[in-house]
VOPAGU-2260 file (C-alpha; in pm, 1 decimal, decimal comma):
REM VOPAGU-2260
SITE   aa  ch    i         X         Y         Z
SITE  UNK   A    0    4144,8    6274,3   18548,9
SITE  UNK   A    1    3808,8    6128,0   18594,2
SITE  UNK   A    2    3624,9    6154,0   18266,7
SITE  UNK   A    3    3273,3    6120,9   18456,5
SITE  UNK   A    4    3337,0    6416,3   18675,3
SITE  UNK   A    5    3591,3    6612,8   18436,4
SITE  UNK   A    6    3466,6    6543,2   18048,1
SITE  UNK   A    7    3680,9    6597,6   17777,4
SITE  UNK   A    8    3635,8    6978,3   17633,5
SITE  UNK   A    9    3396,2    7045,0   17888,6
SITE  UNK   A   10    3424,1    7292,2   18203,3
SITE  UNK   A   11    3136,2    7396,7   18436,2
SITE  UNK   A   12    3173,2    7757,9   18622,5
SITE  UNK   A   13    3206,9    7498,7   18954,0
SITE  UNK   A   14    3471,9    7294,2   18800,3
SITE  UNK   A   15    3659,2    7639,7   18711,3
SITE  UNK   A   16    3574,4    7779,9   19064,0
SITE  UNK   A   17    3727,0    7443,2   19222,5
SITE  UNK   A   18    4042,3    7482,1   19014,7
SITE  UNK   A   19    4074,3    7859,8   19117,5
SITE  UNK   A   20    4045,0    7818,8   19469,1
SITE  UNK   A   21    4304,2    7507,4   19467,5
SITE  UNK   A   22    4574,0    7612,4   19709,1
SITE  UNK   A   23    4794,2    7445,8   19388,4
SITE  UNK   A   24    4663,2    7708,3   19143,6
SITE  UNK   A   25    4934,3    7978,9   19175,4
SITE  UNK   A   26    5200,7    7695,7   19154,5
SITE  UNK   A   27    5013,2    7550,8   18863,0
SITE  UNK   A   28    5006,5    7916,6   18690,7
SITE  UNK   A   29    5371,0    7974,8   18772,5
SITE  UNK   A   30    5457,8    7649,6   18588,5
SITE  UNK   A   31    5228,2    7733,0   18287,5
SITE  UNK   A   32    5401,2    8093,2   18280,6
SITE  UNK   A   33    5735,6    7950,8   18299,7
SITE  UNK   A   34    5689,4    7707,5   17980,1
SITE  UNK   A   35    5551,2    8000,7   17758,3
SITE  UNK   A   36    5841,5    8209,1   17893,9
SITE  UNK   A   37    6079,6    7966,6   17713,1
SITE  UNK   A   38    5817,8    7828,4   17424,8
SITE  UNK   A   39    5698,5    8196,3   17287,4
SITE  UNK   A   40    6066,7    8294,9   17203,1
SITE  UNK   A   41    6118,8    7991,9   17009,5
SITE  UNK   A   42    5829,4    8014,5   16836,5
SITE  UNK   A   43    5897,6    8371,1   16751,1
SITE  UNK   A   44    6235,1    8276,8   16600,6
SITE  UNK   A   45    6041,4    7978,6   16417,3
SITE  UNK   A   46    5845,9    8217,4   16253,9
SITE  UNK   A   47    6066,5    8440,7   16162,5
SITE  UNK   A   48    6307,1    8175,8   16019,1
SITE  UNK   A   49    6058,3    7969,8   15851,9
SITE  UNK   A   50    5719,7    8168,3   15839,8
SITE  UNK   A   51    5572,2    8245,8   15491,2
SITE  UNK   A   52    5365,7    8556,3   15404,2
SITE  UNK   A   53    5064,5    8615,2   15554,6
SITE  UNK   A   54    4749,1    8886,4   15495,2
SITE  UNK   A   55    4585,5    9026,9   15760,3
SITE  UNK   A   56    4292,6    9243,4   15685,5
SITE  UNK   A   57    4175,0    9475,7   15940,5
SITE  UNK   A   58    3869,9    9667,1   15905,6
SITE  UNK   A   59    3786,2    9900,5   16186,6
SITE  UNK   A   60    3520,5   10140,0   16233,9
SITE  UNK   A   61    3649,8   10518,5   16268,1
SITE  UNK   A   62    3468,7   10568,6   16618,9
SITE  UNK   A   63    3779,8   10377,4   16760,6
SITE  UNK   A   64    3977,6   10591,5   16974,8
SITE  UNK   A   65    4326,1   10426,5   16805,1
SITE  UNK   A   66    4411,0   10508,1   16480,1
SITE  UNK   A   67    4518,2   10245,2   16266,4
SITE  UNK   A   68    4878,4   10282,6   16299,5
SITE  UNK   A   69    4850,8   10187,4   16633,9
SITE  UNK   A   70    4690,5    9841,2   16559,6
SITE  UNK   A   71    4901,6    9516,1   16567,3
SITE  UNK   A   72    5218,1    9672,8   16729,5
SITE  UNK   A   73    5351,4    9347,8   16786,8
SITE  UNK   A   74    5432,7    9271,6   16404,0
SITE  UNK   A   75    5459,5    9622,0   16270,1
SITE  UNK   A   76    5812,8    9559,0   16156,1
SITE  UNK   A   77    5693,8    9271,8   15933,8
SITE  UNK   A   78    5404,1    9427,4   15771,6
SITE  UNK   A   79    5337,9    9673,5   15550,8
SITE  UNK   A   80    5015,0    9845,1   15590,5
SITE  UNK   A   81    4821,3    9940,0   15283,1
SITE  UNK   A   82    4539,2   10192,8   15289,6
SITE  UNK   A   83    4231,8   10129,5   15090,1
SITE  UNK   A   84    3978,1   10326,5   14954,4
SITE  UNK   A   85    3621,0   10222,8   14972,5
SITE  UNK   A   86    3405,6   10200,1   14663,5
SITE  UNK   A   87    3106,8   10373,3   14564,1
SITE  UNK   A   88    2869,0   10117,1   14692,3
SITE  UNK   A   89    2964,6   10080,6   15034,9
SITE  UNK   A   90    2782,0    9721,6   15076,6
SITE  UNK   A   91    2992,2    9623,4   14764,8
SITE  UNK   A   92    3359,4    9683,0   15002,1
SITE  UNK   A   93    3387,6    9349,5   15189,2
SITE  UNK   A   94    3307,1    9134,8   14912,6
SITE  UNK   A   95    3514,1    9316,2   14664,9
SITE  UNK   A   96    3789,7    9302,5   14869,2
SITE  UNK   A   97    3773,8    8958,4   15011,4
SITE  UNK   A   98    3667,8    8788,7   14684,6
SITE  UNK   A   99    3728,2    9030,0   14386,9
SITE  UNK   A  100    3319,4    9033,1   14329,5
SITE  UNK   A  101    3020,3    9227,0   14445,8
SITE  UNK   A  102    2811,9    9089,1   14699,9
SITE  UNK   A  103    2556,0    8952,6   14435,8
SITE  UNK   A  104    2829,7    8774,3   14256,7
SITE  UNK   A  105    2912,4    8465,2   14432,3
SITE  UNK   A  106    3316,7    8407,7   14430,9
SITE  UNK   A  107    3555,4    8221,7   14669,3
SITE  UNK   A  108    3738,4    8429,3   14937,6
SITE  UNK   A  109    4102,6    8427,5   14956,8
SITE  UNK   A  110    4083,8    8251,8   15276,4
SITE  UNK   A  111    3878,7    7977,4   15131,8
SITE  UNK   A  112    4105,3    7949,1   14819,3
SITE  UNK   A  113    4422,3    7951,1   15041,7
SITE  UNK   A  114    4261,8    7674,6   15240,1
SITE  UNK   A  115    4236,9    7461,7   14928,0
SITE  UNK   A  116    4609,2    7485,0   14888,1
SITE  UNK   A  117    4721,8    7461,5   15270,2
SITE  UNK   A  118    4678,4    7268,1   15543,9
SITE  UNK   A  119    4349,1    7266,6   15752,5
SITE  UNK   A  120    4361,7    7576,5   15998,5
SITE  UNK   A  121    4600,3    7783,4   15795,8
SITE  UNK   A  122    4358,2    8015,1   15664,3
SITE  UNK   A  123    4133,6    8194,5   15954,3
SITE  UNK   A  124    3846,8    8426,7   15918,8
SITE  UNK   A  125    3779,6    8645,2   16213,7
SITE  UNK   A  126    3523,5    8922,9   16277,3
SITE  UNK   A  127    3281,2    9102,4   16539,8
SITE  UNK   A  128    2982,1    9078,1   16318,3
SITE  UNK   A  129    2838,9    8770,3   16099,6
SITE  UNK   A  130    2823,8    8886,9   15753,1
SITE  UNK   A  131    3215,6    8808,4   15672,1
SITE  UNK   A  132    3163,9    8417,6   15685,9
SITE  UNK   A  133    2866,3    8497,1   15458,4
SITE  UNK   A  134    3080,9    8702,1   15195,7
SITE  UNK   A  135    3374,7    8472,6   15215,8
SITE  UNK   A  136    3275,5    8157,3   15083,5
SITE  UNK   A  137    3397,8    7983,2   15445,9
SITE  UNK   A  138    3455,1    7604,6   15412,5
SITE  UNK   A  139    3567,5    7358,2   15683,5
SITE  UNK   A  140    3862,5    7375,9   15602,1
SITE  UNK   A  141    3891,9    7768,6   15746,1
SITE  UNK   A  142    3849,2    7870,9   16094,3
SITE  UNK   A  143    3603,0    8101,7   16150,8
SITE  UNK   A  144    3536,8    8313,5   16454,0
SITE  UNK   A  145    3228,3    8543,2   16502,5
SITE  UNK   A  146    3127,9    8730,3   16822,3
SITE  UNK   A  147    2792,2    8734,7   16632,9
SITE  UNK   A  148    2805,7    8381,9   16580,4
SITE  UNK   A  149    2884,1    8308,9   16885,1
SITE  UNK   A  150    2576,0    8488,6   17064,2
SITE  UNK   A  151    2421,6    8131,2   17176,8
SITE  UNK   A  152    2757,1    8030,8   17365,2
SITE  UNK   A  153    2753,7    8358,9   17525,0
SITE  UNK   A  154    2410,3    8381,1   17618,2
SITE  UNK   A  155    2476,6    8033,5   17781,3
SITE  UNK   A  156    2788,5    8118,8   17940,6
SITE  UNK   A  157    2622,8    8429,3   18100,6
SITE  UNK   A  158    2314,8    8221,9   18230,3
SITE  UNK   A  159    2546,7    7957,1   18404,8
SITE  UNK   A  160    2764,7    8284,2   18560,0
SITE  UNK   A  161    2406,6    8426,3   18695,3
SITE  UNK   A  162    2317,7    8065,0   18803,0
SITE  UNK   A  163    2627,1    8002,7   18958,9
SITE  UNK   A  164    2598,5    8340,0   19142,2
SITE  UNK   A  165    2210,1    8262,0   19273,7
SITE  UNK   A  166    2385,1    7930,5   19392,5
SITE  UNK   A  167    2672,3    8084,5   19591,6
SITE  UNK   A  168    2466,9    8376,3   19749,8
SITE  UNK   A  169    2732,9    8657,5   19814,6
SITE  UNK   A  170    2940,2    8839,4   19581,3
SITE  UNK   A  171    3270,6    8702,0   19787,5
SITE  UNK   A  172    3181,0    8331,2   19682,1
SITE  UNK   A  173    3148,7    8431,5   19308,6
SITE  UNK   A  174    3509,7    8596,6   19273,3
SITE  UNK   A  175    3709,7    8409,7   19061,8
């Protein structure tokens, strides 16, 4: 591909729209789906055979219409659910859980400690808000994803979508 027209790691809505409207798009999607249909079982077998223990902490609001027993159904057979009681000072719940220390006491998180011993990108912290990364002492070796911290990106993306819709002129032209 020509990097002048298709720069690496940067796609505009016009480029995505062009790809989606291509007559070869369904063929390409089927080829990709076929590849993953062959790879997924191999990866699952590899994880089962040579995988290592993992810690997944799910903190969900009580207002969710789905109970904790319904989360992570895909890995239910390989995990153990451990319900936890919140401390008296609820503000200390996450720091205590992730670092073993209260909010005012600085301590490295489980993810940060694991990342120092493992390979880069083996430790992840994913959150909807923005406080986990602050509490967890996230380092460059921890992949930290935050819906809140992606606010600027989301705003820019929505701005591009709105501009694309204005430029296209009709709802059908913006259908992807």
